[in-house]
N, C-alpha and C positions, 0 to 999 in steps of 0.2 A: 426808803429807796432800796431796791434789791441790788446786791453785788453780783457781778458776773461770776460764773463758775470758776474761771481761771484765777480769780483772786482768793478763792477759798483755801484755807491752809489746814484742811482736814486730812488725816491719814486715810488711805484707800479703804481700809476696813470700816472706819467710822463713816466715811462718805456713803458706802454701800448700805450701812445700817440706817442712816438718815433717809436715803432714797427708798429703802424698804418701808420705813415708817410713813413716809409720804404716800406711798402706794396703799398702805393699810388705811390711812385716813381717807383717801380717795374712795376706797370701797365702802367705807362707813357712810360717806356722804351719798353715795349712790343708793345705799340701803334706805336712807332716810327718805329719799324721793319715791320709793316704791309704795304701793298701796298699803295702808295701815291695817287692813283687814276690816271685818264687819264692825261697825261702831256699836257701842252699847246703847241700850234704850235710854232716852233722855229722862232725867230725874226732875223732881220738884215741879211737876205739871200742875198748873193752876188754871182755872176757868172762872172768869168774873163777868158781870153784866157790862155791856158796852155803854157808850154815852147816849145812844138812842134806843128807843123801844124796839125789841125784837133783835137785838144784837148782843154778841158776847165776844170777849177777848180772851184768848188762850196764850199762856206763856210757859216756858220751861227753862231749865238751866242750860246755858249754852255749852255745846261740845266743840272744842277747839278744832278738831279735824273735820267737822261737818261742813259741807259746802251748801247744803240746803236742808230743809225740814219738810216732811209731809204730815199734814194734819187731817184728821177725820173726826166728824161729829155726828151724833145720832141722838134721837130722843131716848131717854132712859127707859121708857116703856118698851121700846123695841131696839135694844142696844146693838143688834147685828144689822140693822137697816141703816147703814152709813150713808150720809149725804156724799156727794162727789168730793174726792180728796183735794185739798188745797196745798199747793207747794209754795213755800216762802224761803227767802235767803236769810231771814232773821229767826231768832228763837221765840217768835210770837206770831199770832195770826188773828184776824178779826173776821167773825162770821156775822153776816147780816141776813135779814129776811127770815129769822127764826120765829116760830110760833110763841106768842106771849103765854105766860103761865104754864110753861112746859119745862120739865127738867131735862137737861141735855148732858150727855157724857162726851168727853173728848179724849183722843189719844194722839200721840205724835211719834214719829220715827225720824232718825237722822240719816242723811244721805252723804256718803263719802266716796272716795276713789274706788273702793271695792264694792260699792253698791248700797242698797238700802239695808239699814239695821233693823233691829227688833222694835216692835211697838211698845210704847210705855204703858204704865198703869193708867187708869182712867181718873179724870177729875170731873166733878159735876157742878152744875149751877142751875138755879131756877131762873129762867129768863123772864124778865118783866117787860 
């Protein structure tokens, strides 16, 4: 329970110092709410076969400040011919309708309050 200011027995100088410290803490809290800047590229990207034929599941290490993830996948033979980007709120994505017996590469980037981060390294899998 907070005491009213009239019951405080602090000398005036100490009271001003405490008030200043409270103001400094308030500024720190405001800084925490500001955008954190561009997020790093996700790490530990993995791509494995899905439960059904022609599907694959991609995962990466979660980034705490990320609000979403954007995933892109392409055949390894044409690694710049990306299929449409998939956006998820989790650090994983499932791709379906992939060609069987084809090697695919996947990349992911994190989305935060300051925008989209850098793309990760690639992970590969032979889709069955």
